[in-house]
C-alpha positions as CSV (number, residue, x, y, z in Angstrom):
1,X,-15.1,-0.1,-6.0
2,X,-15.2,-0.8,-2.3
3,X,-12.5,-2.5,-0.2
4,X,-11.9,-3.3,3.4
5,X,-9.1,-1.8,5.5
6,X,-7.9,-1.9,9.1
7,X,-7.8,1.5,10.7
8,X,-8.1,3.7,13.8
9,X,-10.1,6.9,13.8
10,X,-8.4,8.5,16.9
11,X,-5.2,8.2,18.9
12,X,-6.6,5.9,21.7
13,X,-9.2,4.3,19.5
14,X,-9.5,0.6,18.7
15,X,-8.6,-0.9,15.4
16,X,-11.6,-1.6,13.3
17,X,-12.4,-3.0,9.9
18,X,-13.8,-0.2,7.6
19,X,-14.9,0.0,4.0
20,X,-13.3,2.5,1.8
21,X,-14.0,3.5,-1.7
22,X,-11.3,3.3,-4.3
23,X,-11.2,4.5,-7.9
24,X,-9.3,3.4,-10.9
25,X,-6.0,5.3,-11.1
26,X,-4.7,5.2,-14.7
27,X,-4.0,2.9,-17.6
28,X,-0.3,2.7,-16.3
29,X,-1.4,0.9,-13.2
30,X,-2.7,-2.5,-11.9
31,X,-5.2,-3.4,-9.2
32,X,-4.2,-6.0,-6.7
33,X,-6.5,-8.2,-4.7
34,X,-4.4,-8.0,-1.5
35,X,-4.0,-11.3,0.3
36,X,-1.3,-10.4,2.8
37,X,-0.1,-7.1,4.3
38,X,2.7,-6.3,6.7
39,X,2.4,-4.3,9.8
40,X,5.5,-2.4,10.9
41,X,6.0,-1.9,14.7
42,X,7.6,1.4,13.7
43,X,5.9,3.1,10.8
44,X,2.4,1.7,11.1
45,X,2.3,1.9,14.9
46,X,3.4,5.5,14.9
47,X,0.8,6.3,12.1
48,X,-2.0,4.5,14.0
49,X,-1.1,6.3,17.3
50,X,-1.1,9.7,15.4
51,X,2.5,10.3,16.6
52,X,3.1,12.3,13.4
53,X,-0.1,14.4,13.7
54,X,-3.6,13.8,12.6
55,X,-6.5,15.1,10.6
56,X,-9.7,15.1,12.7
57,X,-12.3,12.6,11.4
58,X,-9.8,10.9,9.0
59,X,-8.9,7.2,9.6
60,X,-5.3,6.1,9.9
61,X,-5.2,3.1,7.6
62,X,-2.3,0.9,8.5
63,X,-0.2,-1.7,6.6
64,X,2.3,-1.8,3.8
65,X,4.5,-4.3,1.9
66,X,1.6,-6.1,0.3
67,X,1.2,-9.3,-1.7
68,X,-1.7,-10.5,-3.7
69,X,-3.2,-11.4,-7.1
70,X,-3.6,-8.9,-10.0
71,X,-7.2,-8.4,-10.9
72,X,-7.1,-5.5,-13.3
73,X,-4.4,-4.3,-15.7
74,X,-4.2,-0.9,-17.4
75,X,-3.9,-0.9,-21.2
76,X,-0.3,0.5,-21.0
77,X,1.0,-2.3,-18.7
78,X,2.8,-4.9,-20.9
79,X,4.6,-7.1,-18.4
80,X,1.9,-8.0,-15.8
81,X,-1.2,-10.0,-16.4
82,X,-4.5,-10.7,-14.6
83,X,-3.9,-13.6,-12.2
84,X,-0.2,-12.9,-11.6
85,X,0.9,-13.1,-8.0
86,X,2.7,-9.9,-7.1
87,X,4.3,-8.1,-4.2
88,X,4.8,-4.4,-3.5
89,X,7.5,-3.4,-1.1
90,X,7.7,-0.3,1.0
91,X,10.1,1.5,-1.3
92,X,8.6,2.4,-4.7
93,X,9.5,4.7,-7.5
94,X,13.2,4.0,-7.2
95,X,15.2,5.6,-10.1
96,X,17.0,2.3,-11.0
97,X,19.8,4.4,-12.4
98,X,22.0,5.5,-9.5
99,X,24.8,3.5,-7.9
100,X,22.5,2.2,-5.1
101,X,19.8,1.0,-7.5
102,X,22.3,-0.6,-9.9
103,X,23.7,-2.6,-6.9
104,X,20.3,-3.8,-5.6
105,X,20.5,-1.3,-2.7
106,X,17.5,1.0,-3.8
107,X,16.5,1.2,-0.1
108,X,19.5,3.3,0.8
């Protein structure tokens, strides 16, 4: 499916709205109709300015920490439904078993 994104194609380029093609990932995942997206003055700005390097001809798509509405659910997902309002933070795939995670400090 197609979706819109905000991106820059070169270091001194302007932000532009582009269309990118996305594919379905797996039956363990969900698709989210993103309604809101954060823009970090650190991570996203450095990415958009190619401060960490670049690949010629590849857009730097910015934004993270999204929220939206679930519009597709994989068959293995049991606790999220189409129409649920969800948010995805910057930190994902936390182990949820170490001391930090067990004390709600998975970002450390």
